[in-house]
C-alpha positions as CSV (number, residue, x, y, z in Angstrom):
1,M,0.0,-0.1,-0.1
2,E,1.4,3.4,-1.3
3,M,2.0,5.7,1.9
4,A,-0.8,8.3,0.5
5,E,-3.1,5.6,0.7
6,R,-2.6,5.0,4.5
7,Y,-3.2,8.4,5.0
8,A,-6.3,8.8,3.5
9,D,-7.7,5.5,4.9
10,A,-6.2,6.9,8.1
11,E,-8.7,9.7,7.7
12,H,-11.8,7.7,6.5
13,C,-10.5,5.8,10.0
14,M,-11.1,8.7,12.0
15,E,-14.1,9.8,10.4
16,Q,-15.7,6.2,11.5
17,I,-14.7,6.9,14.6
18,V,-15.3,10.3,15.3
19,G,-17.7,11.5,12.6
20,K,-17.0,13.8,9.4
21,R,-15.4,16.9,9.8
22,W,-14.0,16.2,13.2
23,E,-11.1,18.3,12.8
24,M,-13.5,21.1,12.5
25,R,-15.6,20.6,15.5
26,Y,-12.6,19.8,17.8
27,G,-10.0,23.0,16.1
28,V,-7.4,20.0,14.8
29,E,-5.2,21.9,12.7
30,L,-4.5,20.1,9.0
31,A,-1.3,20.3,6.5
32,R,0.2,18.4,4.0
33,N,2.9,15.9,4.9
34,Q,5.8,14.9,2.8
35,W,3.8,12.3,0.4
36,G,1.0,15.3,0.0
37,A,-1.5,14.0,2.0
38,L,-3.6,16.2,4.6
39,E,-3.1,14.8,8.5
40,P,-3.5,16.6,11.6
41,T,-0.2,18.2,12.8
42,G,1.9,17.5,15.7
43,R,1.1,20.6,17.9
44,S,-2.8,20.6,17.2
45,M,-3.1,16.8,18.4
46,D,-0.8,17.5,21.4
47,S,-3.9,19.8,22.2
48,A,-6.5,17.8,20.7
49,P,-8.9,16.5,23.3
50,Q,-8.1,13.0,24.8
51,A,-10.9,10.9,23.1
52,I,-9.2,12.5,19.4
53,R,-5.8,11.6,20.3
54,M,-6.4,7.7,21.2
55,A,-8.7,7.4,18.2
56,D,-6.0,9.2,15.8
57,M,-3.3,6.5,17.5
58,S,-5.7,3.5,17.1
59,C,-5.9,5.0,13.5
60,R,-2.1,5.3,12.9
61,R,-1.4,2.5,14.2
62,E,-4.1,0.0,12.4
63,L,-2.2,1.6,9.1
64,S,1.5,1.3,10.1
65,I,2.0,5.1,10.1
66,E,2.2,5.8,13.9
67,R,5.9,5.9,13.9
68,Q,5.8,8.9,11.0
69,P,6.5,12.1,11.8
70,R,3.9,14.6,11.9
71,P,4.1,17.8,9.3
């Protein structure tokens, strides 16, 4: 699986857990990563509610991108 596809799948995973447009509801800033995919910035995830951080960690782990740096 290509990295950009993994990030698209991560976004879908988050929508399944938290709902569509979750990043707007929780004030999570998105930025393009090195593969051209949008993902939450590290700083915005650090200040996100715990439930959002847990869901994000779960999705990233499921798709084997948990060790990839954030923008």
